[in-house]
C-alpha positions, 0 to 999 in steps of 0.5 A, spaced: 079 080 188 085 077 193 090 078 187 088 085 186 089 086 193 096 084 193 097 088 188 095 094 190 100 093 196 105 092 192 104 099 187 103 103 194 108 108 195 107 106 202 112 100 201 118 100 204 123 100 198 126 107 198 123 108 191 121 115 192 128 117 194 130 116 186 129 120 181 133 116 175 136 122 172 130 127 171 133 131 177 138 133 172 135 134 166 129 138 170 135 143 173 139 143 167 136 141 161 130 145 161 124 141 164 121 147 167 113 145 166 109 139 165 108 140 158 115 139 157 116 134 164 111 129 160 114 127 153 120 126 157 117 120 161 112 118 155 119 117 151 123 112 158 116 108 158 115 107 151 123 106 150 126 103 156 120 101 160 117 097 155 123 095 152 128 092 158 125 093 164 118 090 163 119 084 158 124 081 163 120 082 168 115 078 164 120 072 162 123 071 171 114 071 172 113 066 167 120 063 169 118 062 177 111 059 174 115 054 171 122 053 176 126 055 171 132 058 177 138 058 170 133 063 165 131 068 172 139 068 173 140 070 167 134 075 167 137 078 173 144 079 171 142 082 163 137 087 168 143 089 171 148 089 165 142 094 161 143 099 167 148 104 163 151 108 170 153 107 177 147 111 180 142 107 176 145 101 177 145 101 186 138 103 185 136 098 182 141 093 186 138 097 193 130 098 191 131 089 190 134 088 196 129 092 199 124 089 196 127 081 197 128 084 205 121 085 206 119 079 202 122 074 206 119 078 213 112 076 209 114 070 209 114 069 201 117 063 200 121 064 193 124 070 196 127 067 202 130 060 198 132 062 191 139 062 190 141 070 186 148 070 183 147 077 181 144 083 186 137 082 184 134 087 182 127 089 183 124 087 177 126 080 178 123 081 185 116 084 183 115 079 178 118 073 185 112 077 189 107 077 183 107 069 182 107 067 189 101 072 190 097 070 183 097 077 180 095 076 172 101 078 169 098 083 165 096 086 171 103 086 173 107 089 168 101 095 168 102 096 176 109 096 174 109 102 169 104 105 174 108 106 181 114 108 176 110 113 173 107 115 179 115 116 183 118 119 177 112 124 178 113 125 185 119 127 183 117 132 178 114 135 183 118 137 188 123 139 182 120 144 177 116 144 182 109 142 180 103 143 184 099 137 187 093 139 182 098 140 176 102 132 178 094 129 178 093 132 171 101 129 170 098 123 171 092 123 167 095 125 161 100 119 161 095 113 163 093 112 155 101 110 155 102 105 160 097 100 155 102 101 149 108 100 153 106 094 156 104 091 149 111 092 146 114 088 152 110 082 151 112 082 142 118 085 144 124 079 142 129 077 146 135 079 141 132 086 142 131 088 149 136 092 152 135 098 148 138 104 151 137 111 152 142 117 150 138 122 153 137 119 160 144 115 161 148 122 159 142 125 165 144 120 170 152 121 168 152 127 169 147 126 176 152 123 179 156 130 180 152 135 180 152 139 186 146 139 190 141 134 190 135 132 193 135 125 189 140 119 189 140 119 182 
């Protein structure tokens, strides 16, 4: 029960890491790509979940979680650097590093010893710090993966709510429609081999690139 409560803490929108400030290219895709309804946004988010999180963030989170369990600092630093290298634009890399730094500061303040003592060779990424917290609070790996996917999805739908805009009921309907995609994404993360981690999403990368010079913006990515 305590582990579940800690997971709820980690995935809460109130967690002070600033995730609400980022849209991961969704702002450009909505303003200039024609994603003007919940029905059009759904396949975009499902695609990013299936071909982005499931093949990059989630399997790296899983490997870092397991490495924390064995004290394998070399593996932790390797996958942390790998995840940073997978970010295809300046905005996406900066987002990951800023969220990671915010979560690192929070975990240090909450007396999580692994966060305080680990020597990061490159800026810590959000997924790797999420793994630190999950391991420290003994959140089962499967639940941690689903929680990470959920908090990403909730932030994306929250961004769409402001940008389309969507009504609150429409946003909840969109969340419920995408919930069945989380478990398959986690299954992919469990089964993907090391050499397939980091598959690219050209549409997302282009949206993120163009967002960097977008004239008016609500979000930082």
